[in-house]
C-alpha positions in Angstrom: 50.3 60.2 -27.5 52.3 62.6 -29.7 49.3 63.9 -31.6 51.3 66.0 -34.0 53.5 63.0 -35.0 50.5 60.8 -35.4 48.7 63.3 -37.6 51.8 63.8 -39.7 52.4 60.1 -40.2 48.7 59.5 -40.9 48.9 62.1 -43.6 52.1 60.5 -45.1 50.5 57.0 -44.9 47.4 58.3 -46.6 49.6 59.7 -49.4 51.3 56.3 -49.6 48.0 54.5 -49.9 46.9 56.9 -52.6 50.0 55.6 -54.5 49.5 52.0 -53.7 45.7 51.8 -54.1 44.2 54.8 -55.9 46.9 55.4 -58.6 46.4 51.8 -60.0 42.7 52.2 -59.5 42.7 55.4 -61.7 44.6 53.4 -64.4 42.1 50.6 -64.4 39.6 52.4 -66.7 42.2 52.6 -69.4 43.5 49.1 -68.7 40.1 47.3 -68.8 39.2 49.1 -72.0 42.5 48.0 -73.6 42.6 44.4 -72.2 38.9 43.6 -72.1 37.0 41.7 -69.4 38.6 38.3 -70.0 42.3 39.4 -70.0 41.5 41.6 -67.0 40.2 38.5 -65.3 43.4 36.6 -66.1 45.5 39.4 -64.6 43.4 39.7 -61.5 43.6 35.9 -60.9 47.4 36.0 -61.2 47.6 38.9 -58.8 45.4 37.0 -56.4 47.6 33.9 -56.5 50.7 36.0 -55.9 49.1 37.7 -53.0 49.2 34.4 -51.0 52.9 34.3 -51.5 53.3 37.9 -50.6 51.9 37.0 -47.2 54.9 34.7 -46.6 57.4 37.3 -47.8 55.9 40.0 -45.5 55.5 37.6 -42.7 54.3 39.6 -39.7 57.1 42.1 -39.9 54.9 45.1 -40.7 53.8 44.9 -37.0 56.4 42.9 -35.1 59.4 44.7 -36.7 57.6 48.1 -36.4 57.0 47.5 -32.8 60.7 46.5 -32.1 61.9 49.6 -33.9 59.5 51.9 -32.1 60.6 50.5 -28.7 64.3 50.7 -29.5 64.6 53.7 -31.8 67.0 55.6 -29.4 69.5 52.7 -29.5 71.5 52.9 -32.8 73.2 49.5 -32.3 69.9 47.7 -31.7 68.3 49.4 -34.7 71.1 48.1 -37.0 70.7 44.5 -35.6 66.9 44.6 -36.0 67.1 46.1 -39.5 69.5 43.5 -40.9 67.8 40.6 -39.1 64.5 41.5 -40.7 65.9 42.1 -44.1 67.8 38.7 -44.1 64.6 37.0 -42.9 62.5 38.5 -45.7 65.1 37.6 -48.4 65.1 34.0 -47.1 61.3 33.9 -47.1 61.4 35.4 -50.7 63.5 32.4 -51.8 61.2 29.9 -50.2 58.1 31.6 -51.7 59.7 31.6 -55.2 60.5 27.9 -55.1 57.0 27.0 -54.0 55.5 29.4 -56.6 57.5 28.0 -59.5 56.4 24.5 -58.5 52.8 25.6 -58.5 52.7 27.3 -61.8 54.6 24.6 -63.7 52.7 21.7 -62.1 49.1 23.0 -62.2 47.3 22.9 -65.5 45.3 26.0 -64.4 48.4 28.2 -65.2 49.3 26.7 -68.6 50.0 29.2 -71.3 50.5 32.1 -69.0 53.9 31.4 -67.4 55.3 34.8 -68.1 52.2 36.5 -66.6 52.7 34.6 -63.4 56.4 35.2 -63.2 56.0 39.0 -63.8 53.3 39.1 -61.2 55.6 37.4 -58.7 58.2 40.2 -59.1 56.1 42.4 -56.8 57.4 40.2 -54.0 61.0 41.2 -54.7 60.0 44.8 -54.0 58.2 43.9 -50.9 61.2 41.9 -49.6 63.6 44.9 -49.8 61.2 47.7 -48.8 61.8 48.7 -45.2 58.5 50.4 -44.7 58.3 48.8 -41.2 61.5 50.6 -40.3 60.2 54.0 -41.2 56.9 53.3 -39.4 58.7 52.4 -36.2 60.8 55.6 -36.5 57.5 57.5 -37.2 59.1 59.1 -40.2 56.9 58.2 -43.1 57.1 61.3 -45.4 59.9 59.9 -47.7 58.2 56.6 -47.9 55.1 58.2 -49.1 56.8 60.5 -51.6 58.9 57.7 -53.1 55.8 55.4 -53.4 53.9 58.2 -55.1 56.7 58.9 -57.6 57.2 55.2 -58.5 53.4 54.5 -58.9 52.8 57.6 -61.0 55.7 56.7 -63.3 54.3 53.2 -63.7 50.9 54.6 -64.4 52.3 56.8 -67.1 54.2 54.0 -68.8 51.0 51.8 -68.6 48.9 54.5 -70.3 51.5 54.8 -73.0 52.3 51.2 -73.7 49.3 49.0 -72.7 47.0 49.5 -75.7 45.6 46.1 -76.6 44.5 42.7 -75.1 47.9 41.2 -75.8 49.6 43.7 -73.5 48.4 42.1 -70.2 51.9 40.7 -69.5 53.5 44.2 -69.9 50.8 45.7 -67.6 51.7 43.3 -64.8 55.4 43.7 -65.3 55.2 47.5 -65.0 53.2 47.3 -61.8 55.7 44.9 -60.3 58.7 47.0 -61.3 57.2 50.0 -59.5 57.4 48.1 -56.3 60.9 47.0 -57.0 62.0 50.6 -57.7 60.4 51.9 -54.6 62.0 49.1 -52.5 65.5 49.9 -53.7 65.1 53.6 -53.2 63.8 53.2 -49.6 66.5 50.6 -48.7 69.3 53.0 -49.7 67.5 55.9 -48.0 67.3 54.0 -44.7 70.8 52.7 -45.0 72.4 56.2 -45.5 70.0 58.3 -43.4 70.2 56.2 -40.3 73.7 54.8 -40.8 72.6 51.2 -40.8 75.9 49.5 -41.6 75.8 45.7 -41.9 75.4 43.7 -38.6 76.0 40.0 -38.6 74.3 39.5 -35.3 70.8 38.1 -35.7 67.8 39.0 -33.5 65.0 36.5 -33.5 62.5 38.8 -31.6 60.8 40.2 -34.8 60.6 36.7 -36.2 59.2 35.2 -33.0 56.7 38.0 -32.4 55.8 38.1 -36.1 54.9 34.4 -36.4 51.4 34.6 -34.8 50.8 37.8 -36.8 51.8 36.0 -40.0 49.5 33.1 -39.2 46.5 35.4 -38.5 47.2 37.5 -41.7 47.5 34.4 -43.8 44.3 33.0 -42.4 42.4 36.3 -42.7 43.4 36.6 -46.3 41.6 33.3 -47.0 38.3 35.1 -46.5 39.5 38.3 -48.2 40.9 36.5 -51.3 39.2 33.1 -51.1 36.2 34.3 -53.1 38.3 35.2 -56.2 40.4 32.0 -55.8 37.3 29.7 -55.7 35.5 31.7 -58.4 38.6 30.9 -60.6 38.1 27.2 -60.0 34.4 27.0 -60.8 33.6 30.0 -63.0 34.9 31.7 -66.1 37.5 34.4 -66.6 34.8 36.9 -67.4 33.1 36.2 -64.0 36.5 36.5 -62.3 36.8 39.9 -64.0 33.4 41.0 -62.7 34.1 40.0 -59.1 37.6 41.3 -59.3 36.4 44.7 -60.5 34.2 45.1 -57.4 36.9 43.6 -55.2 39.6 46.0 -56.4 37.5 49.0 -55.8 36.5 47.8 -52.3 40.1 46.8 -51.5 41.4 50.2 -52.5 38.7 52.0 -50.4 39.5 49.7 -47.5 43.2 50.5 -47.7 42.5 54.2 -47.9 40.3 54.1 -44.9 42.1 51.7 -42.6 45.8 51.5 -43.3 47.0 55.1 -42.8 45.3 55.6 -39.5 46.0 52.1 -38.2 49.7 52.2 -39.1 50.2 55.8 -37.7 48.5 54.8 -34.4 50.3 51.5 -34.0 53.7 52.7 -32.6 52.1 55.2 -30.2 49.4 52.8 -28.9 52.0 50.0 -28.5 54.0 52.3 -26.2 50.8 53.1 -24.2 49.9 49.5 -23.9 53.4 48.7 -22.7 52.9 51.3 -19.9 49.4 50.3 -18.9 46.8 48.0 -20.5 44.1 50.3 -19.1 45.7 53.4 -20.6 46.0 51.7 -24.0 42.4 50.5 -23.9 41.1 53.9 -23.1 42.9 55.5 -26.0 41.8 52.6 -28.3 38.1 53.0 -27.4 38.2 56.7 -28.4 39.8 55.8 -31.7 37.3 53.1 -32.4 34.4 55.4 -31.8 35.7 57.9 -34.3 36.5 55.2 -36.9 33.0 53.7 -36.6 31.3 57.0 -37.4 33.6 57.8 -40.4 33.3 54.2 -41.7 29.5 54.3 -41.5 29.4 57.5 -43.5 31.9 55.9 -46.0 29.6 52.9 -46.5 26.5 55.0 -47.2 28.5 57.2 -49.8 30.0 54.1 -51.4 26.6 52.4 -51.8 24.9 55.5 -53.3 27.9 56.3 -55.6 28.4 52.8 -56.9 26.9 53.3 -60.4 29.1 56.4 -60.9 32.2 54.8 -59.4 31.9 51.7 -61.7 31.2 53.9 -64.8 34.3 56.0 -64.1 36.7 53.3 -63.0 35.6 50.3 -65.0 33.4 51.5 -67.8 30.1 50.3 -69.4 31.4 46.7 -70.0 31.4 46.2 -66.2 27.8 47.3 -65.5 27.2 44.0 -63.7 29.7 45.2 -61.0 27.2 47.8 -59.7 24.9 45.6 -57.6 27.9 43.6 -56.5 29.8 46.7 -55.3 26.7 47.9 -53.5 26.5 44.6 -51.7 30.2 44.9 -50.7 29.9 48.6 -49.6 30.0 47.7 -45.9 33.4 46.0 -46.3 35.7 49.1 -45.9 34.0 50.0 -42.6 34.2 46.4 -41.4 37.8 46.0 -42.4 38.9 49.2 -40.6 36.9 48.1 -37.4 38.5 44.6 -37.6 42.0 46.2 -38.1 41.5 48.5 -35.0 40.4 45.6 -32.8 43.0 43.1 -34.0 46.1 45.3 -34.8 45.7 48.1 -32.3 44.1 45.9 -29.6 45.6 42.4 -29.7 49.0 43.3 -31.3 49.2 46.6 -29.4 49.0 44.8 -26.0 51.3 42.1 -27.4 48.6 39.5 -27.2 49.1 38.4 -30.9 49.2 34.8 -29.9 45.4 34.8 -29.8 45.2 36.2 -33.3 45.8 32.9 -35.2 42.9 31.3 -33.3 40.6 34.0 -34.5 41.9 33.8 -38.1 41.6 30.0 -38.0 38.0 30.0 -37.0 37.0 32.6 -39.5 39.1 31.1 -42.3 37.6 27.7 -41.8 34.0 29.1 -41.8 34.7 31.2 -45.0 36.5 28.5 -46.9 33.7 26.0 -46.4 31.0 28.6 -47.1 32.8 29.8 -50.3 33.3 26.2 -51.5 29.6 25.3 -51.0 27.9 28.6 -52.1 29.9 29.8 -55.1 29.1 26.8 -57.4 25.4 27.3 -56.7 25.0 31.1 -56.4 28.0 32.5 -58.2 29.8 35.8 -57.4 27.1 37.2 -55.1 27.6 34.2 -52.7 31.3 35.3 -52.5 30.3 38.8 -51.5 27.9 37.6 -48.7 30.5 35.2 -47.3 33.1 37.9 -47.2 30.8 40.3 -45.2 29.8 37.6 -42.7 33.4 36.6 -42.2 34.5 40.2 -41.4 31.6 40.5 -38.9 32.6 37.2 -37.3 36.2 38.4 -36.9 35.1 41.6 -35.2 32.8 39.8 -32.7 35.4 37.2 -31.7 38.3 39.7 -31.3 36.0 42.0 -29.2 35.2 39.2 -26.9 38.9 38.3 -26.4 39.8 41.9 -25.7 36.9 42.4 -23.3 38.0 39.3 -21.3 41.6 40.5 -21.1 40.7 44.0 -20.0 38.0 42.8 -17.6 39.1 39.3 -16.4 
């Protein structure tokens, strides 16, 4: 593997995740103090609902399109075809998602009185549809992506700190967050268009769509156990309880992204090429990476558990003191997420065995959905944390067994 390229892209992706995860997280102390627990719970619930529609817009292109670009990056004509095929597909999926979303928010009584909140929250998907991060990942050129993301998120953070001053400003907070994604998406689209001379191609390539479908299914199913807890809490419990669980979940999600996404996305193009040459070669490299990730993840879990009181006080404030035991309970999640990502993304997707992924996601999603539905009404937010942890462990075990049988038939 091209170690220098991987390190450079991992560093760029880390910077991008700082923008996507940590910048909003650093803003949260000011936001929760301005909005209060209930309004923060409203915002978090809206963002959770929108996240399900984001899955449709993103489809599985972050891996299938990245892989296609990585394998064809020396062929300029193929790059143009893939680029425009993926972009047109994402815009079509954006339209489908918007129509379904509008139907949901206008027909369900749960969303009455907050129509603007939910519409502003959906704008994030416009940014996701036009952002060609998958293209730059496949080209293993992530520096500009990281820089533009940082600039846009920092600008959004500054406007939030200046303008969001009271509980009635929760709509404005969500709008500013969504606009930062739209701004980054436009900038990166034009950067890719001019830098790589990606003039319009009418020819349509179904390869990223076909390869992305099982990835989309698995991602959608896996998000049921990642986001299902907040969703079902919103059905049975109060906005304040949503705010408490969402506070812990946002911290854990940000830590998970920081730990898993940069390394995973930087490794994916190189490991895909190794698996295309030889399954044994790819598996050998993957095992080395998994060992390193496990050690780092274990240390991360211990630190997160011990530092939970300080982290909650800094990021959420005294009003969220109930988050501390919940965050300690969820402290293994970043390590479990990165391990699951390594096995599923680098293993299954890398060897182009993504067709097995929806089976894994379906089994784990069914378990988690039933468990959430039964446990949350009786035991509250702590039940959601326990189910989330068990679900991640179940995913890791099932994927490992599938990989082992493929490597050693």
